[in-house]
MDAnalysis code that builds the backbone (N, CA, C; Angstrom):
import MDAnalysis as mda
import numpy as np

u = mda.Universe.empty(204, n_residues=68, atom_resindex=np.repeat(np.arange(68), 3), trajectory=True)
u.add_TopologyAttr("name", ["N", "CA", "C"] * 68)
u.add_TopologyAttr("resid", np.arange(1, 69))
u.add_TopologyAttr("resname", ["MET", "HIS", "ARG", "LYS", "LYS", "ASP", "PHE", "PRO", "MET", "LEU", "ASN", "LYS", "ILE", "LYS", "LYS", "TYR", "PHE", "GLN", "GLU", "VAL", "LEU", "THR", "GLU", "ILE", "LYS", "ASN", "THR", "THR", "TRP", "PRO", "SER", "LYS", "LEU", "SER", "THR", "LYS", "ASN", "MET", "THR", "LEU", "LEU", "VAL", "ILE", "ALA", "VAL", "ALA", "THR", "LEU", "LEU", "ALA", "LEU", "TYR", "LEU", "GLY", "GLY", "ILE", "ASP", "LEU", "LEU", "LEU", "GLN", "LYS", "ILE", "MET", "GLY", "ILE", "LEU", "ILE"])
u.atoms.positions = np.array([
    [-30.459, 45.505, 26.404],
    [-29.522, 45.213, 25.285],
    [-28.177, 44.810, 25.804],
    [-27.437, 44.136, 24.907],
    [-26.062, 43.745, 25.181],
    [-25.080, 44.842, 24.835],
    [-24.105, 44.896, 25.708],
    [-23.035, 45.878, 25.446],
    [-21.798, 45.053, 25.036],
    [-20.755, 45.704, 24.533],
    [-19.598, 45.076, 24.165],
    [-18.864, 44.328, 25.274],
    [-18.973, 44.921, 26.478],
    [-18.427, 44.304, 27.690],
    [-19.071, 43.002, 28.034],
    [-20.301, 42.769, 27.557],
    [-20.974, 41.550, 27.823],
    [-20.351, 40.361, 27.208],
    [-19.551, 40.412, 26.091],
    [-18.986, 39.337, 25.395],
    [-17.543, 39.612, 25.172],
    [-16.713, 39.539, 26.162],
    [-15.335, 39.865, 25.997],
    [-14.494, 38.745, 25.086],
    [-14.957, 37.557, 25.166],
    [-14.280, 36.547, 24.282],
    [-14.639, 36.767, 22.822],
    [-15.845, 37.106, 22.606],
    [-16.233, 37.374, 21.177],
    [-15.437, 38.532, 20.615],
    [-15.253, 39.587, 21.392],
    [-14.462, 40.738, 20.935],
    [-13.059, 40.340, 20.701],
    [-12.468, 39.424, 21.598],
    [-11.110, 38.984, 21.385],
    [-10.969, 38.279, 19.992],
    [-11.934, 37.321, 19.718],
    [-11.983, 36.572, 18.525],
    [-12.030, 37.537, 17.293],
    [-12.884, 38.506, 17.401],
    [-13.089, 39.545, 16.336],
    [-11.784, 40.343, 16.039],
    [-11.172, 40.663, 17.203],
    [-9.936, 41.451, 17.012],
    [-8.882, 40.585, 16.413],
    [-8.781, 39.260, 16.844],
    [-7.826, 38.410, 16.269],
    [-7.872, 38.375, 14.709],
    [-9.201, 38.127, 14.264],
    [-9.428, 37.953, 12.774],
    [-9.172, 39.280, 12.028],
    [-9.394, 40.408, 12.670],
    [-9.075, 41.675, 12.101],
    [-7.524, 41.818, 11.881],
    [-6.761, 41.371, 12.851],
    [-5.368, 41.447, 12.788],
    [-4.835, 40.447, 11.758],
    [-5.446, 39.288, 11.711],
    [-5.008, 38.362, 10.616],
    [-5.200, 38.887, 9.190],
    [-6.325, 39.554, 9.056],
    [-6.540, 40.156, 7.703],
    [-5.631, 41.317, 7.389],
    [-5.187, 42.077, 8.474],
    [-4.251, 43.100, 8.245],
    [-2.992, 42.516, 7.778],
    [-2.456, 41.459, 8.507],
    [-1.178, 40.769, 8.209],
    [-1.257, 40.301, 6.854],
    [-2.276, 39.610, 6.418],
    [-2.376, 39.054, 5.101],
    [-2.192, 40.042, 4.051],
    [-2.808, 41.301, 4.239],
    [-2.779, 42.347, 3.310],
    [-1.316, 42.874, 3.197],
    [-0.551, 42.770, 4.313],
    [0.836, 43.254, 4.337],
    [1.835, 42.231, 3.804],
    [1.417, 41.044, 3.508],
    [2.315, 39.938, 3.123],
    [2.757, 40.170, 1.757],
    [4.011, 39.988, 1.532],
    [4.552, 39.895, 0.136],
    [4.620, 38.545, -0.357],
    [3.754, 38.240, -1.285],
    [3.656, 36.834, -1.860],
    [4.689, 36.652, -2.954],
    [5.171, 35.518, -3.113],
    [6.146, 35.270, -4.287],
    [5.333, 35.166, -5.592],
    [6.112, 35.371, -6.649],
    [5.507, 35.384, -7.998],
    [5.227, 33.931, -8.384],
    [4.428, 33.771, -9.495],
    [4.105, 32.383, -9.957],
    [5.554, 31.748, -10.391],
    [6.350, 32.369, -11.021],
    [7.553, 31.940, -11.506],
    [8.441, 31.379, -10.394],
    [8.560, 32.249, -9.389],
    [9.419, 31.928, -8.182],
    [8.811, 30.713, -7.586],
    [7.479, 30.689, -7.374],
    [6.895, 29.511, -6.714],
    [7.047, 28.275, -7.535],
    [6.981, 28.316, -8.800],
    [7.211, 27.137, -9.767],
    [8.682, 26.615, -9.510],
    [9.620, 27.634, -9.571],
    [10.959, 27.222, -9.491],
    [11.391, 26.637, -8.141],
    [10.841, 27.209, -7.111],
    [11.061, 26.641, -5.774],
    [10.492, 25.208, -5.654],
    [9.292, 25.050, -6.160],
    [8.642, 23.742, -6.138],
    [9.449, 22.730, -6.810],
    [9.904, 23.044, -7.979],
    [10.758, 22.166, -8.831],
    [12.089, 21.833, -8.043],
    [12.674, 22.793, -7.407],
    [13.836, 22.578, -6.676],
    [13.649, 21.581, -5.480],
    [12.545, 21.810, -4.798],
    [12.203, 20.852, -3.622],
    [12.042, 19.417, -4.162],
    [11.327, 19.348, -5.368],
    [11.111, 17.970, -5.922],
    [12.408, 17.351, -6.320],
    [13.251, 18.215, -6.952],
    [14.579, 17.597, -7.380],
    [15.458, 17.183, -6.244],
    [15.499, 18.023, -5.207],
    [16.348, 17.652, -4.066],
    [15.762, 16.458, -3.289],
    [14.443, 16.442, -3.205],
    [13.798, 15.201, -2.506],
    [14.110, 13.873, -3.319],
    [14.080, 14.026, -4.613],
    [14.354, 12.882, -5.442],
    [15.811, 12.410, -5.380],
    [16.665, 13.380, -5.470],
    [18.117, 13.071, -5.375],
    [18.480, 12.435, -3.971],
    [17.749, 12.973, -2.922],
    [18.036, 12.388, -1.549],
    [17.452, 10.999, -1.520],
    [16.273, 10.761, -2.104],
    [15.596, 9.438, -2.089],
    [16.580, 8.392, -2.741],
    [17.029, 8.830, -3.936],
    [18.030, 7.963, -4.691],
    [19.275, 7.634, -3.931],
    [19.805, 8.674, -3.395],
    [20.984, 8.462, -2.580],
    [20.896, 7.428, -1.354],
    [19.797, 7.673, -0.623],
    [19.433, 6.869, 0.487],
    [19.110, 5.451, 0.073],
    [18.359, 5.388, -0.963],
    [18.006, 4.007, -1.549],
    [19.330, 3.407, -2.050],
    [20.240, 4.031, -2.615],
    [21.526, 3.353, -2.996],
    [22.287, 2.937, -1.834],
    [22.422, 3.681, -0.767],
    [23.085, 3.407, 0.416],
    [22.422, 2.106, 0.991],
    [21.159, 2.122, 1.147],
    [20.368, 0.967, 1.597],
    [20.593, -0.249, 0.797],
    [20.547, -0.225, -0.499],
    [20.951, -1.308, -1.337],
    [22.306, -1.881, -1.146],
    [23.288, -0.995, -1.054],
    [24.657, -1.321, -0.759],
    [24.866, -2.064, 0.495],
    [24.266, -1.530, 1.591],
    [24.322, -2.137, 2.865],
    [23.653, -3.492, 2.923],
    [22.508, -3.630, 2.113],
    [21.838, -4.955, 2.077],
    [22.805, -5.951, 1.388],
    [23.545, -5.550, 0.375],
    [24.343, -6.448, -0.342],
    [25.498, -6.950, 0.611],
    [26.085, -5.952, 1.287],
    [27.229, -6.222, 2.285],
    [26.706, -7.185, 3.268],
    [25.561, -6.889, 3.897],
    [25.018, -7.764, 4.920],
    [24.772, -9.165, 4.323],
    [24.329, -9.266, 3.099],
    [23.990, -10.540, 2.513],
    [25.387, -11.355, 2.344],
    [26.424, -10.648, 2.081],
    [27.702, -11.361, 1.843],
    [28.212, -11.850, 3.252],
    [28.065, -11.007, 4.203],
    [28.559, -11.394, 5.561],
    [27.756, -12.395, 6.240],
    [26.491, -12.527, 5.980],
    [25.644, -13.484, 6.668],
    [25.436, -14.712, 5.903],
])
């Protein structure tokens, strides 16, 4: 028969997943409302940043078009 010492790598993998499950159980997950609000905030900031950078790009294109 096989003993636990025969498969040290398998035992390490098993221990790793046991520790992962323990950590997941101890995790404090955000509420649905908090998740929704943070998602909307990220979308809003990304949109504003894209508009800002697009505006700067357009302005620089116009300036370069005048100079060239």
